[in-house]
Every structure is written in C-alpha cells, then in structure tokens.
N, C-alpha and C positions, 0 to 999 in steps of 0.2 A: 147815410153817415149819421152817427149818434151825436147828440149835442152834449158836450162835456159840462156845460152849466147845469143841465137837468140832473146829472148824477151828483153833483155837489149839493144841489138843493134837497135831493132825497136823503143824502147822508146827514145834512143838518137837521132835517125834520125827524129822522129816525133817532139821532142823538138826543134831541130835545125830548122826545117821547120816552126814551130809555132813561133819561135823567129824571123825569117826573115819576116814572115807575120806581126807579131805584131809591129815590129820596123820600118817597111817600108824601110829597108836598100836596096840600089841599089845593084844588083847582076849581075854577068856575068855567063851565062849558056852556056857551050859548049856541043853540041850534037854529037852523033857518026857520023852524016853525015858531020862533020867538019864545022857546022854552029854555030856562036856565037850569042846569044841573050843577050841584056842588058835591064834591067828594074827592077821593084819591084814586089815582090810576092804579088798578091792580095788575092788569096784563095789557100789553100792547102788541097787536099783530100788524099785518101789512095793511089790511083794509078796515079794521075795527079795533076798539079797545074796550076793556072791561073797567067800569067805574063803580067803586064802592060809594053809595050815596051817603051823605053826611046825616047822621042822626037817626036813620031808619034801619040800618043793617041790611038793606037790600043792595043787589048788584044790578047794573044796567049795562047791556051791550050797546055801544054807540058806534055807528059807522062813521069813518072819518070824513066821507064826502058830504055828510049832513051837518058839519060843524061850521058855524059862522065865525065864532071867535073862541079863543082859549086863553085864560089868564090864570097865573098862579096867584093864590090868595095871600102870599107873604113874599117878601123880597128874598132873592137867593143869589144875587151877584150877577156878574156878566157871563152867564153860561153861553149865550148865543155867540158872543164875541170869541170865546174860547173854542166853541165848536167850529165856527167859521175858519179860525186860524188853523185848527187841527186839520180840517178838510183840505185847505190850501196846501199845507205841508205834505199831506198824503198824496195829493194830486201831483205835486212836483216830484216826489220820490218815485211815484209810479211811472212817471214819464221818463225819469232817469233809468229805471230798471228795465224798461222795454228794450229788447235787442233791436238793433237796426236790421232791416230786411235787406238781404243781399240778393241781387238779381244776377243770375248766371248768364254768361254770354253764350247763346246757343250756337253761334258760328264757331266758336273755339271748341265746343263739345263735339261738333260734327267733324271737325278736321282731325280730331285725335282718334 
C-alpha cells in the first residue's frame, strides 16, 4: 500500500523546484562534499537540475541526492506555505473524485 504523505512531499519539492526555475531566483546550493555553488536554476528534472553558475557563464549538472542544503539568496514570500496548502486541497479533491468500489454479490449473479 502506498504512503499518501510521501506523494504530498514529492509534490511540494517539485513545486519548489519549479518555482525556483520559473522565477530565476539566485540560489546557494551546498553539497555533501562541502562545496557551495551559487547561481540560478535553469532546468529541473526528476533526479538532477541544471545550475547556471554566478559570474562564470558556466553550467553545472547537480544531482539532487548530493544536495545538503538549498537556500534562495533573496526573500520571496511564503511559497512553501502556499505549496503545502495547494497540495492539501488537491489531495482532498482527489479523494472526493475517486469513485466508490462496488462489490457484486456473487450468489445473486449465480441464481439469475
């Protein structure tokens, strides 16, 4: 059985990455190797993202599992709160849209 909390977490993370990509916000990415990269998110995929490095004009492909921390370098409001509220609403709406499973009575079918 799938864990519904896990799906919500993935949606929030994806929404955050998409927001950073769409708004071209400068970010500081700290890796587990204690290297810090600064730049803007150019493209965000499932396992990696493309970062335009600040001041050098170079691009770096960074895998998400190697990130220690990620912080925006300027304030941008309560995006995480909005994303969490949106995913909660979507989760409730999806639960309402799912049709109820009807179980047929096999005895009744046999007698007919």
